[in-house]
MIDREN-409780 format. One record per residue: x, y, z negated of N, C-alpha, C in turn; residue number from 1. Coordinates in Angstrom, 2 decimals, padded with zeros to 5 digits. Atoms other than C-alpha are relative to their C-alpha. Layout:
BEGIN
+---------+---------+---------+---------+---------+---------+---------+---------+---------+-----+
|    n_c1 |    n_c2 |    n_c3 |   ca_c1 |   ca_c2 |   ca_c3 |    c_c1 |    c_c2 |    c_c3 | pos |
+---------+---------+---------+---------+---------+---------+---------+---------+---------+-----+
|       X |       Y |       Z |       X |       Y |       Z |       X |       Y |       Z | NUM |
...
+---------+---------+---------+---------+---------+---------+---------+---------+---------+-----+
//
This chain:
BEGIN
+---------+---------+---------+---------+---------+---------+---------+---------+---------+-----+
|    n_c1 |    n_c2 |    n_c3 |   ca_c1 |   ca_c2 |   ca_c3 |    c_c1 |    c_c2 |    c_c3 | pos |
+---------+---------+---------+---------+---------+---------+---------+---------+---------+-----+
| -000.62 | -000.31 | -001.24 |  031.28 | -040.10 |  013.32 | -000.64 |  001.63 |  000.24 |   1 |
|  000.19 | -001.41 | -000.23 |  030.03 | -036.28 |  013.04 |  001.02 |  000.76 | -000.71 |   2 |
| -001.03 | -000.77 |  001.00 |  032.95 | -035.32 |  010.84 |  000.98 |  000.55 |  001.18 |   3 |
| -000.78 | -000.57 | -000.85 |  035.29 | -032.75 |  012.77 |  001.24 |  000.29 | -000.78 |   4 |
| -001.36 | -000.35 |  000.47 |  038.91 | -031.93 |  012.11 |  000.64 |  001.12 |  000.60 |   5 |
| -000.59 | -001.19 | -000.65 |  041.00 | -028.84 |  012.70 |  001.21 | -000.37 |  000.58 |   6 |
| -001.11 |  000.40 | -000.33 |  043.92 | -030.70 |  013.44 |  001.06 |  000.74 | -001.04 |   7 |
| -000.96 | -000.42 |  001.15 |  047.15 | -029.94 |  011.34 |  000.04 |  001.62 |  000.02 |   8 |
|  000.18 | -001.48 |  000.10 |  046.93 | -026.31 |  010.16 |  001.32 |  000.64 | -000.19 |   9 |
| -001.52 | -000.91 |  000.14 |  049.85 | -023.79 |  010.33 | -000.29 |  001.14 | -000.96 |  10 |
| -000.02 | -000.96 |  001.01 |  050.47 | -021.43 |  007.33 | -000.19 |  001.33 |  000.60 |  11 |
|  000.09 | -001.27 | -000.75 |  050.55 | -018.59 |  009.86 | -001.34 |  000.29 |  000.55 |  12 |
|  001.38 |  000.28 | -000.88 |  047.16 | -019.23 |  011.46 | -001.17 | -000.12 | -001.25 |  13 |
|  001.23 | -000.11 |  001.02 |  044.29 | -018.32 |  008.38 | -001.05 | -000.61 |  000.76 |  14 |
|  001.29 |  000.35 | -000.53 |  040.94 | -019.68 |  009.13 | -001.19 |  000.66 | -000.78 |  15 |
|  000.97 | -000.74 |  000.51 |  037.97 | -017.93 |  008.19 | -001.47 | -000.80 | -000.40 |  16 |
|  000.80 |  001.38 |  000.68 |  035.26 | -019.71 |  006.03 | -001.26 |  001.15 | -000.52 |  17 |
|  000.72 | -000.84 |  000.61 |  031.90 | -018.19 |  005.09 | -001.27 | -000.99 | -000.94 |  18 |
|  000.66 |  000.69 |  001.00 |  030.09 | -019.44 |  002.00 | -001.35 |  000.89 | -000.95 |  19 |
|  001.10 | -000.89 |  000.55 |  026.41 | -018.06 |  000.85 |  000.07 |  001.60 |  000.30 |  20 |
| -000.14 | -001.37 | -000.44 |  027.06 | -015.14 |  002.88 |  001.35 |  000.77 | -000.36 |  21 |
| -001.34 | -000.57 |  000.54 |  030.60 | -014.49 |  001.16 |  001.12 | -000.82 |  000.97 |  22 |
| -000.91 |  000.44 | -000.94 |  033.30 | -014.39 |  003.85 |  001.39 |  000.20 | -000.70 |  23 |
| -001.24 |  000.21 |  000.61 |  036.72 | -015.81 |  002.80 |  000.78 | -000.31 |  001.16 |  24 |
| -001.25 |  000.41 | -000.99 |  040.18 | -016.29 |  004.72 |  000.71 | -000.83 | -000.78 |  25 |
| -000.87 |  001.17 |  000.85 |  041.90 | -019.66 |  003.77 |  001.42 | -000.03 |  000.93 |  26 |
| -001.43 | -000.05 | -000.66 |  045.67 | -019.45 |  004.48 |  000.71 | -001.19 | -000.84 |  27 |
| -000.75 |  001.26 |  000.55 |  047.41 | -022.85 |  003.99 |  001.01 |  000.59 | -000.71 |  28 |
| -001.24 | -000.20 |  000.98 |  049.88 | -022.91 |  001.08 |  001.21 | -000.63 |  000.69 |  29 |
| -001.06 |  000.87 | -000.45 |  052.05 | -025.53 |  002.94 | -000.70 | -000.76 |  001.35 |  30 |
|  000.54 |  000.65 | -001.51 |  051.96 | -027.57 |  006.33 | -000.58 | -001.34 | -000.43 |  31 |
|  001.04 |  001.55 |  000.03 |  050.32 | -031.04 |  006.72 | -001.35 |  000.18 | -000.69 |  32 |
|  001.42 | -000.21 |  000.19 |  046.75 | -029.70 |  006.03 | -000.50 | -000.35 |  001.19 |  33 |
|  001.12 |  000.17 | -000.87 |  043.84 | -030.76 |  007.75 | -001.28 |  000.15 | -000.46 |  34 |
|  001.13 | -000.41 |  000.33 |  040.65 | -029.19 |  007.58 | -001.27 | -000.68 |  000.59 |  35 |
|  001.13 |  000.82 | -000.50 |  037.77 | -031.75 |  007.86 | -001.41 |  000.61 | -000.43 |  36 |
|  001.29 | -000.60 |  000.24 |  033.97 | -030.40 |  008.06 | -000.85 | -000.56 |  000.90 |  37 |
|  001.14 |  000.58 | -000.85 |  030.52 | -031.33 |  009.54 | -000.57 |  001.07 |  000.55 |  38 |
|  000.75 | -000.69 | -000.76 |  028.65 | -029.39 |  012.17 | -001.38 | -000.54 |  000.02 |  39 |
|  001.28 |  000.47 | -000.42 |  025.04 | -029.22 |  012.67 | -000.24 | -000.01 |  001.45 |  40 |
|  000.29 |  000.43 | -001.47 |  023.68 | -030.70 |  015.87 | -001.14 |  001.42 |  000.59 |  41 |
|  000.69 | -001.34 | -000.48 |  021.88 | -027.98 |  018.19 | -001.48 | -000.21 | -000.67 |  42 |
|  001.50 |  000.22 |  000.48 |  018.33 | -029.34 |  016.67 |  000.31 |  000.46 | -001.48 |  43 |
| -000.26 | -000.40 |  001.47 |  019.92 | -028.81 |  013.04 |  000.16 |  001.59 |  000.10 |  44 |
| -000.13 | -001.75 | -000.14 |  020.97 | -025.19 |  014.07 | -001.23 |  000.68 |  000.13 |  45 |
|  001.22 | -000.88 | -000.13 |  017.46 | -024.17 |  015.23 | -000.89 | -000.54 | -001.34 |  46 |
|  000.64 |  000.02 |  001.21 |  016.13 | -025.73 |  012.00 |  000.53 |  000.69 | -001.18 |  47 |
| -000.54 | -000.72 |  001.10 |  018.37 | -024.03 |  009.76 | -000.45 |  001.57 |  000.27 |  48 |
|  000.72 | -001.52 | -000.11 |  017.19 | -020.51 |  011.15 | -001.12 | -000.05 | -000.83 |  49 |
|  001.22 | -000.18 |  000.49 |  013.91 | -021.53 |  009.81 | -000.03 | -000.04 | -001.59 |  50 |
| -000.06 |  000.28 |  001.58 |  015.33 | -022.06 |  006.04 |  000.57 |  001.33 | -000.58 |  51 |
| -000.64 | -001.08 |  000.37 |  016.20 | -019.22 |  003.97 |  001.34 | -000.53 | -001.00 |  52 |
| -001.09 |  000.54 |  000.72 |  019.71 | -019.93 |  002.49 | -000.29 |  000.42 | -001.64 |  53 |
|  000.13 | -000.34 |  001.40 |  019.72 | -020.19 | -001.34 |  001.38 | -000.42 | -000.64 |  54 |
| -001.16 | -000.07 |  000.67 |  022.96 | -019.35 | -003.40 | -000.03 | -000.60 | -000.84 |  55 |
| -000.17 |  001.08 |  001.23 |  024.24 | -021.95 | -005.69 |  001.52 |  000.46 | -000.33 |  56 |
| -000.95 | -000.32 |  000.44 |  026.88 | -020.29 | -007.49 |  001.16 | -001.00 | -000.60 |  57 |
| -000.85 |  001.03 |  000.76 |  028.13 | -023.17 | -009.58 |  000.85 | -001.02 |  001.40 |  58 |
| -000.14 |  000.59 | -000.99 |  028.55 | -024.97 | -006.11 |  001.26 |  000.64 |  000.82 |  59 |
| -000.81 | -001.06 | -000.85 |  030.63 | -021.99 | -004.55 |  001.13 | -000.06 | -000.74 |  60 |
| -001.19 |  000.16 |  000.93 |  032.96 | -021.95 | -007.64 |  000.93 | -001.20 | -000.02 |  61 |
| -000.87 |  001.54 | -000.33 |  033.81 | -025.91 | -007.41 |  000.48 |  000.16 |  001.33 |  62 |
| -000.46 |  000.47 | -001.46 |  034.17 | -025.61 | -003.72 |  001.53 |  001.11 |  000.29 |  63 |
| -001.01 | -001.03 |  000.02 |  036.59 | -022.32 | -004.26 |  001.26 | -000.70 | -000.75 |  64 |
| -001.14 |  000.67 |  000.80 |  038.57 | -024.18 | -007.07 |  000.60 | -001.13 |  000.82 |  65 |
| -000.40 |  001.08 | -000.94 |  039.00 | -027.19 | -004.51 |  000.87 |  000.70 |  000.95 |  66 |
| -001.06 | -001.13 | -001.05 |  040.38 | -024.51 | -001.84 |  001.24 |  000.14 | -000.78 |  67 |
| -001.28 | -000.75 |  000.65 |  042.73 | -022.91 | -004.24 |  001.49 | -001.02 | -000.16 |  68 |
| -000.98 |  001.03 |  000.00 |  044.69 | -026.16 | -004.56 |  001.07 |  000.13 |  001.11 |  69 |
| -000.57 | -000.07 | -001.24 |  045.88 | -025.94 | -001.15 |  000.07 |  001.31 |  000.99 |  70 |
|  000.56 | -001.20 | -000.55 |  044.61 | -022.44 |  000.12 |  000.26 |  001.14 | -000.69 |  71 |
|  000.12 | -001.14 |  000.57 |  045.40 | -018.98 | -000.71 | -001.26 |  000.70 |  000.59 |  72 |
|  001.70 | -000.62 | -000.42 |  041.66 | -017.21 | -000.55 |  000.13 |  001.42 | -000.11 |  73 |
|  000.09 | -001.39 | -000.02 |  041.43 | -013.84 |  000.45 | -001.52 |  000.49 |  000.31 |  74 |
|  001.39 | -000.35 | -000.06 |  037.80 | -012.34 |  000.13 | -000.19 |  001.51 |  000.86 |  75 |
+---------+---------+---------+---------+---------+---------+---------+---------+---------+-----+
//
């Protein structure tokens, strides 16, 4: 129930995405794409400020490989 969707993405409107401090611009390669994501609650946002992020390069590479199927990625 806490999943969000962007609605249908337009290839002319890229979206920004940040992973482990690395900012990416994702441009859809074709139409009919919907980006689903989860957002922290206000309490989760507050708790996240107390935790130092830990980079997980293996996860980042896997996520980027998944994005490359449907998005052009600019760093």
